[in-house]
C-alpha positions in Angstrom: -30.0 -6.9 1.6 -32.3 -9.8 2.4 -36.0 -10.4 1.6 -38.7 -12.2 3.5 -38.9 -15.9 2.7 -42.3 -17.1 1.7 -42.4 -20.8 0.8 -43.4 -21.0 -2.8 -46.2 -23.4 -4.2 -45.7 -21.9 -7.8 -42.9 -21.9 -10.2 -42.2 -18.2 -9.6 -43.2 -15.8 -6.8 -42.5 -12.1 -6.1 -40.8 -12.0 -2.6 -40.1 -9.0 -0.4 -36.5 -8.7 -1.7 -36.7 -5.7 -4.1 -34.3 -7.1 -6.6 -35.8 -10.5 -6.8 -39.2 -8.9 -6.9 -38.2 -6.7 -9.8 -37.0 -9.6 -11.6 -40.1 -11.6 -11.0 -42.3 -8.9 -12.5 -39.9 -8.7 -15.5 -40.5 -12.5 -16.1 -44.3 -11.9 -15.8 -44.1 -9.3 -18.4 -41.8 -11.1 -20.7 -44.1 -14.2 -20.4 -47.3 -12.1 -21.0 -48.7 -12.9 -17.6 -50.6 -10.5 -15.3 -48.7 -11.5 -12.2 -45.5 -13.5 -11.3 -47.7 -16.1 -9.6 -49.3 -16.9 -13.0 -46.0 -17.7 -14.7 -45.9 -21.5 -15.5 -42.9 -23.9 -16.0 -43.4 -23.4 -19.8 -43.3 -19.7 -19.4 -40.1 -20.1 -17.4 -38.5 -22.1 -20.2 -39.5 -19.6 -22.8 -38.1 -16.6 -20.8 -35.0 -18.6 -20.1 -34.5 -19.3 -23.7 -34.8 -15.7 -24.4 -32.4 -14.7 -21.6 -29.8 -17.3 -23.0 -30.2 -15.7 -26.5 -29.9 -12.1 -25.4 -27.0 -12.7 -22.9 -25.0 -14.8 -25.4 -25.5 -12.2 -28.2 -24.5 -9.3 -26.0 -21.4 -11.1 -24.6 -19.9 -11.6 -28.0 -21.1 -8.3 -29.7 -18.4 -6.1 -31.1 -17.8 -2.9 -29.2 -19.3 -0.7 -31.9 -22.5 -2.7 -32.0 -25.7 -1.8 -30.4 -25.8 -5.3 -28.5 -22.6 -4.2 -26.8 -24.6 -1.6 -24.7 -26.6 -4.5 -23.3 -23.3 -6.2 -22.3 -22.5 -3.0 -20.4 -25.7 -3.4 -18.5 -24.9 -7.0 -17.7 -21.4 -6.1 -16.5 -22.6 -3.5 -14.2 -24.9 -6.1 -12.5 -22.9 -9.4 -12.9 -19.3 -8.4 -13.2 -17.8 -11.8 -12.6 -20.4 -14.0 -14.5 -19.6 -16.3 -17.4 -21.1 -13.8 -19.8 -19.1 -10.7 -18.5 -15.8 -12.0 -17.4 -12.9 -10.9 -19.4 -12.0 -14.6 -20.2 -15.3 -15.5 -21.4 -15.6 -17.6 -24.7 -16.0 -15.5 -27.8 -17.7 -18.4 -29.5 -21.5 -17.7 -29.2 -22.5 -21.4 -29.4 -20.0 -22.4 -26.6 -21.0 -19.5 -24.4 -24.8 -20.2 -25.0 -24.3 -23.7 -23.5 -22.6 -22.2 -20.4 -25.4 -19.6 -20.0 -28.1 -22.1 -20.4 -26.7 -24.2 -17.6 -27.4 -21.3 -15.1 -31.1 -21.7 -15.7 -31.3 -25.6 -15.7 -34.0 -27.3 -13.6 -33.2 -28.2 -10.0 -32.2 -31.7 -9.4 -34.7 -32.9 -6.7 -32.6 -36.0 -6.2 -29.6 -33.9 -5.1 -29.2 -32.2 -1.7 -31.8 -29.4 -1.6 -32.2 -26.5 0.6 -34.8 -23.7 0.9 -34.5 -20.9 -1.7 -32.8 -17.9 -0.3 -35.6 -15.7 -1.7 -38.8 -17.7 -2.0 -38.3 -20.8 0.3 -38.9 -23.5 -2.3 -36.5 -26.3 -2.6 -33.3 -25.7 -4.6 -30.4 -27.7 -5.4 -28.3 -25.0 -6.9 -26.2 -22.5 -5.0 -25.1 -19.1 -6.4 -22.6 -16.6 -5.2 -21.8 -12.9 -6.1 -20.8 -13.7 -9.7 -24.4 -14.4 -10.7 -26.3 -12.6 -7.9 -26.4 -8.7 -8.0 -25.5 -7.0 -4.8 -24.5 -10.2 -2.9 -21.0 -9.4 -1.5 -18.0 -7.6 -2.9 -14.4 -8.1 -3.2 -14.1 -5.5 -0.6 -16.2 -7.3 2.0 -15.5 -10.4 4.0 -17.4 -13.5 2.9 -20.6 -13.5 4.8 -21.4 -17.2 4.1 -20.9 -19.8 6.9 -17.8 -21.7 6.9 -17.8 -24.5 4.1 -20.9 -23.1 2.3 -20.2 -22.1 -1.2 -23.3 -20.0 -2.1 -26.9 -19.0 -1.6 -29.5 -21.7 -2.5 -31.7 -20.3 -5.3 -34.4 -22.2 -7.1 -34.8 -22.1 -11.0 -37.7 -19.5 -10.8 -35.5 -17.0 -8.8 -32.3 -17.7 -10.9 -34.4 -16.7 -13.9 -35.7 -13.7 -12.1 -32.2 -12.6 -11.1 -31.2 -12.3 -14.7 -34.5 -11.1 -16.0 -33.9 -8.1 -13.5 -32.3 -5.6 -16.0 -35.3 -6.1 -18.3 -37.6 -4.7 -15.7 -35.3 -2.2 -14.2 -34.4 1.3 -15.3 -30.9 0.7 -16.5 -27.9 2.8 -17.5 -24.6 1.5 -18.8 -23.4 1.4 -15.1 -26.4 1.1 -13.0 -30.0 -0.2 -12.5 -33.0 1.2 -10.7 -36.0 -1.0 -9.5 -39.3 0.0 -8.1 -41.1 -1.3 -5.0 -44.7 -0.1 -4.5 -47.6 -1.1 -2.1 -49.6 -1.5 -5.2 -48.6 -4.2 -7.6 -50.3 -2.4 -10.5 -47.6 0.3 -10.4 -44.8 -2.3 -10.2 -46.1 -4.0 -13.2 -46.4 -0.9 -15.1 -42.9 0.2 -14.3 -41.6 -3.2 -15.4 -43.6 -3.2 -18.6 -42.3 0.2 -19.7 -38.7 -0.8 -18.9 -39.0 -4.2 -20.8 -39.9 -2.2 -23.9 -36.9 0.1 -23.3 -34.6 -2.9 -22.8 -35.6 -4.2 -26.4 -34.7 -1.0 -27.8 -31.3 -0.7 -26.1 -30.4 -4.3 -27.3 -31.4 -3.4 -30.9 -30.4 0.1 -31.2 -28.1 0.9 -28.2 -28.2 3.7 -25.8 -27.7 6.4 -28.3 -31.3 5.7 -29.8 -32.9 5.8 -26.3 -34.5 9.1 -25.4 -32.3 10.9 -22.8 -35.1 13.1 -21.3 -36.7 10.3 -19.1 -35.3 9.1 -15.8 -36.4 6.3 -13.6 -38.3 8.7 -11.4 -40.4 9.8 -14.2 -41.3 6.3 -15.2 -42.1 5.6 -11.5 -44.3 8.6 -11.1 -46.2 7.7 -14.4 -46.8 4.3 -13.0 -48.2 5.8 -9.8 -50.3 8.2 -11.6 -52.0 5.2 -13.4 -53.3 3.8 -10.1 -57.0 4.0 -9.8 -58.5 7.1 -8.2 -55.2 8.2 -6.9 -55.1 5.2 -4.5 -52.5 6.0 -1.5 -49.4 3.9 -2.0 -45.8 4.4 -1.1 -43.1 3.7 -3.5 -39.4 3.0 -3.2 -36.6 3.2 -5.8 -33.6 1.1 -5.4 -30.6 2.2 -7.6 -27.4 0.3 -7.4 -24.2 -0.7 -9.2 -22.7 -4.1 -8.4 -19.2 -3.1 -9.1 -16.2 -5.3 -8.0 -14.4 -2.4 -6.1 -16.9 0.3 -5.5 -20.5 -1.1 -5.3 -23.2 1.4 -4.2 -26.9 1.4 -3.3 -29.0 4.5 -3.2 -32.6 4.4 -1.9 -35.4 7.0 -2.4 -39.0 7.1 -1.3 -42.3 8.7 -1.9 -45.1 9.2 0.6 -48.3 7.3 0.5 -50.2 10.4 -0.4 -48.3 11.0 -3.6 -50.7 9.1 -6.0 -53.7 11.0 -4.6 -51.8 14.2 -5.0 -51.1 13.6 -8.6 -54.7 12.8 -9.3 -55.6 16.0 -7.5 -53.2 18.0 -9.7 -54.4 16.5 -12.9 -57.9 17.2 -12.1 -57.5 20.8 -11.3 -56.7 23.3 -14.0 -54.9 25.7 -11.7 -52.7 23.1 -10.1 -52.0 21.5 -13.5 -50.8 25.0 -14.7 -48.6 25.3 -11.6 -47.1 21.9 -12.2 -46.3 22.7 -15.9 -44.9 26.1 -15.0 -42.5 24.2 -12.7 -41.6 21.7 -15.4 -40.9 24.6 -17.8 -38.8 26.3 -15.3 -36.6 23.3 -14.8 -36.2 22.5 -18.5 -32.7 23.4 -19.6 -30.9 23.4 -23.0 -27.3 24.1 -23.9 -26.1 26.8 -26.1 -26.7 24.7 -29.2 -30.3 23.9 -28.0 -29.6 20.4 -27.0 -31.7 19.3 -24.0 -29.7 19.1 -20.9 -32.4 18.6 -18.2 -35.9 17.5 -18.8 -38.5 19.4 -16.8 -40.9 16.4 -16.3 -38.1 14.3 -15.1 -36.6 16.9 -12.8 -40.1 17.6 -11.3 -40.8 13.8 -10.8 -37.4 13.4 -8.9 -38.8 16.1 -6.4 -41.4 13.7 -5.2 -38.9 11.3 -4.0 -37.0 11.8 -0.7 -33.5 10.1 -0.4 -32.7 8.0 2.5 -29.5 9.8 3.1 -31.4 13.2 3.1 -29.5 14.4 0.1 -32.5 15.3 -2.2 -34.2 18.4 -3.2 -38.0 18.8 -2.3 -40.9 20.0 -4.5 -41.4 22.9 -1.9 -37.9 24.1 -2.1 -37.9 24.1 -5.9 -41.1 26.0 -6.0 -39.7 28.5 -3.5 -36.6 29.1 -5.8 -38.8 29.5 -8.9 -41.1 32.0 -7.1 -38.1 33.9 -5.6 -36.1 34.0 -8.8 -35.5 37.5 -9.7 -34.9 36.7 -13.3 -38.3 35.3 -13.7 -41.5 37.5 -14.0 -44.6 35.4 -13.7 -47.9 36.9 -14.1 -50.3 37.2 -11.1 -52.1 34.0 -12.4 -48.9 32.1 -12.7 -47.8 33.1 -9.2 -51.1 32.0 -7.8 -50.9 28.8 -9.6 -47.3 28.0 -8.3 -48.3 29.2 -4.7 -51.5 26.9 -4.8 -49.4 23.8 -5.9 -47.2 24.5 -2.9 -49.9 24.7 -0.4 -51.7 21.7 -1.8 -48.5 19.6 -1.8 -47.9 20.7 1.8 -51.4 19.9 2.9 -52.1 16.5 0.9 -48.5 15.0 1.1 -46.9 16.6 4.1 -50.1 17.0 6.2 -49.4 20.7 6.7 -52.1 23.4 6.8 -50.6 26.5 8.4 -52.3 29.9 8.4 -49.5 32.2 7.2 -51.5 35.1 6.0 -51.1 37.3 9.1 -47.2 37.0 9.2 -47.1 37.2 5.3 -49.2 40.5 5.5 -46.7 42.0 8.0 -43.8 41.3 5.7 -45.7 42.5 2.6 -46.7 45.7 4.4 -43.0 46.4 5.3 -41.9 45.7 1.8 -44.5 48.0 0.5 -44.3 50.9 2.9 -40.9 50.7 4.6 -38.0 53.0 3.8 -36.3 52.7 0.6 -37.6 50.9 -2.7 -39.9 47.9 -2.4 -37.6 46.2 -4.8 -34.7 46.6 -2.4 -36.7 45.5 0.6 -37.9 42.4 -1.3 -34.3 41.6 -2.0 -33.5 41.9 1.6 -36.4 39.6 2.6 -35.3 37.1 0.0 -31.8 36.8 1.5 -33.2 35.9 4.9 -36.5 34.1 4.1 -35.1 30.5 4.7 -33.2 31.3 7.9 -34.8 30.9 11.3 -32.8 33.6 13.0 -32.4 36.2 10.3 -36.1 35.9 9.6 -36.9 36.6 13.1 -34.6 39.8 13.1 -36.4 40.9 9.9 -39.9 40.4 11.5 -38.7 42.5 14.6 -37.5 45.3 12.3 -40.7 45.1 10.3 -42.8 45.2 13.5 -41.0 48.3 14.9 -41.1 50.1 11.4 -44.8 49.5 10.8 -45.5 50.4 14.5 -43.5 53.7 14.5 -45.2 54.7 11.1 -48.6 54.2 12.7 -49.6 51.4 10.6 -51.5 48.2 11.9 -49.4 45.1 12.5 -51.4 42.0 11.5 -49.3 39.6 13.4 -47.2 39.3 16.5 -44.5 37.0 18.1 -47.0 34.3 18.6 -47.6 34.1 14.9 -43.9 34.2 14.2 -43.0 31.4 16.6 -43.5 28.4 14.2 -41.4 30.1 11.6 -38.3 31.1 13.7 -37.6 27.8 15.6 -35.6 24.9 14.7 -38.2 22.3 14.6 -39.7 19.9 12.2 -41.6 21.4 9.3 -40.2 25.0 10.1 -38.3 25.3 6.9 -41.4 24.2 4.8 -43.4 26.8 6.5 -40.8 29.6 5.7 -40.9 28.6 2.1 -44.6 28.7 2.1 -44.5 32.1 3.8 -42.4 33.5 0.9 -44.8 32.3 -1.6 -47.6 34.0 0.3 -45.8 37.3 0.6 -45.0 37.2 -3.2 -48.6 36.6 -4.0 -49.8 39.4 -1.8 -47.4 41.9 -3.3 -48.3 41.0 -6.8 -52.1 41.0 -6.0 -51.6 44.6 -4.5 -49.7 45.7 -7.7 -46.5 46.5 -5.8 -43.8 47.0 -8.4 -40.9 44.9 -7.6 -39.7 44.2 -11.1 -38.7 46.4 -14.0 -38.7 43.5 -16.8 -42.1 42.4 -17.4 -42.5 39.3 -19.8 -42.8 40.2 -23.4 -45.9 39.3 -25.4 -43.8 36.8 -27.5 -42.4 35.3 -24.3 -45.9 35.1 -22.8 -47.3 33.3 -26.0 -44.4 30.7 -26.0 -45.1 30.0 -22.3 -48.8 29.6 -22.8 -48.0 27.2 -25.6 -45.8 25.1 -23.4 -48.3 25.1 -20.6 -51.0 23.5 -22.8 -49.0 20.3 -22.8 -49.8 17.5 -20.5 -47.8 17.1 -17.3 -45.1 14.4 -16.9 -44.3 14.7 -20.6 -45.9 13.2 -23.7 -47.2 9.5 -23.8 -44.6 6.9 -23.3 -45.6 5.0 -26.6 -44.9 8.1 -28.5 -41.5 8.6 -26.6 -40.4 5.1 -27.3 -41.1 5.1 -31.0 -40.9 1.9 -33.1 -38.5 -0.8 -31.9 
């Protein structure tokens, strides 16, 4: 990973490198400044002093102490550093001196080179032991012959170690946010700085487990003024000696505007909360296993390797789940949420009513029970070929029965081909079919929701989307 080099005229600047940028925002938050560019030399001194204190305390903490959890974070990011190496000094005073040397001012009388990140003059060179995600023991050294490291100025060195404060950290990884709008980056960093304080004081066991990096990022995007369009990227990594990894996921630019639309519309808000409730899971003892708000937030991010669920697919499975029995109002809310996401985020606005009417007519009037035919449709709904076969059967059945056929092969074509956005249209088609059946009163379920279940659901739906306020969630530090 490399970032664009922008010659710095201030002690600290946020560059294009996502890890340096996240660290720069963390420094700004720790210093109480609005942006990294406003950080002064005095601010850097104060932040460096705090880093030295926190790192030293974590490095000598007992394994059953809360501070040891912060050492686990440091070990995941800087596994060969002075503070994490197995042969590190166990005397805090001795270790503090060694850590403080890492953040000493550059010697302008020594040989200086442009900082790897920001381009300002730097006399200190760092390598993989102090820079996260720079080479591994499994990779050949990428440095030129005779070069011992990358030049890094003081501001960027401090930012490199402030990184875990502004990142969403676990005991083995870190996640940082890049966004086209700086306000979202700062909000993400500020929330994580508060969480880092809690981890250092109380350990991971006292940090809420129902929040994920994606949820914090989506909350930050929601705070953008008037749903301003802005793409975001999450960079999750572990700087392990043997098996380092990096995972990248992104949101589309329209996501903040979509969130604003959902929050401002009662029906869409209801659909969102229905999805959050559906994705919330507890174990047999009632302990929360999966947080609905966190799970839905993840659906807005698309993994770079393609291995991610989508909001549309999850809405499809909730609507098609035979164990759920949503009311007409709830099914309409979920369906509208799906179509709004498709239109505002994916740029899709298909007219699926004709084909959906054909399928609904076949389910309602074909041979056998409507419930059985709905089950048959459900098994083929997402397959291009199998859906095409079912549409042919439905067309013949309705025609032989003398019933009107609302759509023909031209209308089917976008749904039965292997082309971009075809699978999304098949999911939207299924949602439309289910809505038509429910509007017609076609009985496809024999287990309606009880009054008590309905009352509990309504109580849950009244809660705000994306969980409760983060200050309530964090509690006192």
